[in-house]
N, C-alpha and C positions, 0 to 999 in steps of 0.2 A: 446356757444355760440347752438344754443339748433337743433332737424337735420331739420326744417321744413328750419330754417335759410341758414343750413348748405345749403340744396340738389336750394335754391335759390341763393345764392352767385356759386355755381357749375354752375347752370343754365344760370350766367349774363358772366361768364369766357365760356364759354363752344360759347356766342353768341358772343363774344367778339375777339376769337383766328380767328386770319387770314380766309377765308373762303377759299384762293386757298392754305393751306398748304393740305401737300400733308396728306392720312388720313396713321394711322401707324399700322400696327397687334404689341400688345405684343413679343417679343424678344425670349419665354421660352412657354414650355407646364406646363402647372401644373398650383396653387396655389400660388402666390407672393403679396408680401408685399411693398405694396411701402413706402418706408424710405426717400426717401427724394424729394418731389416733389410738385411743389407752385407760386405760385408770391410773396411772402412774406422770405427776411432770416429767419424767427423767422419760418416757416417750410421747406426749403430750401438752404445747407449753398448755390447752385449753385449762387441763386441770385446776390451774391457779385464777379463775374465774368462776365462780361460783354458778352464773348461768350458761358458763359456755363449754363447763361440766361436758364431759364424752364428749366434744365435741370432733370433727374431721376435715382435713384438709388435701384433696384429692389431687394429683396431677399428671394428666396422661402420661405416659410413654412410646416409644416407636425408636424408628435406629436400623439396622439393621440384627440389633440379638435383641432391639425391643425393648432394648432398658433406660434409653440415656431418658433424660428431660427436656432436651430439647438436642435442634438443626447451629449448627454454627459453631462461634465462641458465644456464644447464648448475649450477646452485647443488648440486644434491644426484645422487647419481648415477644417481642412475633419470632424470637426464634423458638420460643418454646412452644411442643405442641397441645400444650391446653389451652392459648391461648386460637381464638373466635370456637372455640365449642362448642357443638349446642348442653345447653346446659337440661336437662330432662326432669318434672317435678316426680318427686320419689314418693308419694302416693295419692291418693285419694284425696280433695280439698276445696276449703275456699280460701283465694287471697284479701288479709287482711291488710296486707301493706306495701307497698312497692314503691321501691327512687329507683332511679334512671337514669340521671341527667349530668351527677359527677363525674369527674373526666380520668381519664385511667392514669397512671403512674409512668413515670419512666423507671427503666431499674435505678436501686439507688435514694428515691424516694418513697416517703408511705403521705398516708391521706390518714395521719393519726383523729382530725379532729371529725371526721364521721368513718372509724376503725370500720364499716362493715360493708361499706362504701355503695356500689352500685346492688342493691339488693331483694330478696320474696320472701315476706313472710306468710305460712303455707295453718292455716288450720285443720289439721288432720282429725282430732278427737279431742271430747274436751280434755285443757287444760296440758293437748300437748298441741306447739307450734315448731314448722322447723324453718327454723330462720337456711338462706341460701347467700351466699354472701361474694362483692370479688367482680358482678359480670359487669363486663365491657359499659363504658358509655350509649344510652338512648338504645342496647341492645336487645331490654326488656319488652316482652310480646301483653302481656297481661300485667292487671289495677284491679286494686283491690273493690271488694266486690265477685270478682268474678270465680262463678269454677271451673278445680281445672281438675284431668286425671289426668290418672298413671303415667307414667312417660310421657305431658305434653310437653313442646317447648313450651320453657321458658326468656330465653336469654341468651347469651355469649358469655361464654367464661374471658374477663378481660383481667384486672390488674388495679382495678380503683379500689380507694378506702385502705387501709393499717394491711397491708399488702405488698409482703416482696420482691413478689413472680407472679407470673399467671397459674390462676389454682385455682378446685372448689373449694371455698369452705362449706362445712354443714352441721347445724346442730341444733338441736328438739332444749324447748325449754317449756318450764309449765306460762308461765304468763306470754301475753303478744309484744310488751313493750323487750328492745336488745337490753339485756345485761339486767331485765329487772324481776329476774325470778331466776329458779333454782335449775341444771340442766337434766338431761334427766340421757339412758346411756342407747343409743339406737337399735335395732335390733334391724338388719340385710339379710335381703333373703326374698327368692333361691336362688344365688351367686354361687357365682364360680370361682373356687381364691387358691392363687399360689403362693405354700409359707416354703421357703431354703428346698424353693426346687421340686414342696411335694402337689398335687394339682388333689382340689376338694371340690369336685363337680356337685351342684343347687344340691348349697350346707343354706344354714339360715345363720348369722353369726351376727357380735360388736364385733369393732372391727380394734385392728392397734397398730401399731408404723411399721412397717417393713414388708406389707401383706399388696398384693397386686391382686387386681381385681375387674372384673369382669360379668353384665350378665348375663342368660342362660342366651 
């Protein structure tokens, strides 16, 4: 698919997104890569789970060219640029649940019993609940009932739950219980996006795999 067709596809995807959806900011500082995102299983494995449909996985990039996922040989979670990065609230809302006492996985292991690992669920509107997952153990700074503001620090990026490497998972569903509802396509904006070497500033888009993204 060439650049023009990708851009056109993104445009129509944005138009098709429910207009009443809450617009989110990216839940981090700095430049990150969309590792999973989009509306088909070939670019987004979350599409196979109804409640997590349109979910997004973010991983921080760094290094000399700003394209590496980790430094060194990726032998430990600490090699990843995402590890220990601050996770921010993507919107104003109220915390409806949080878990912070699960261990982080070493590379090559997963906790499939607790797929979200350490996580926070924020109600941002009626029938809109944002799930942020895979925090570091004991790093979450909010609890059930807390009011949070967009951009507020929630905790640190880790590797707990059903996670291959340190990253931030985000999805929006219409119920507060994990995997019990239907996922909706989140809009992010205003954000900056890099796609196939082209930059788009202060846009509002749903996200697909392969984008480099950062807040304004």
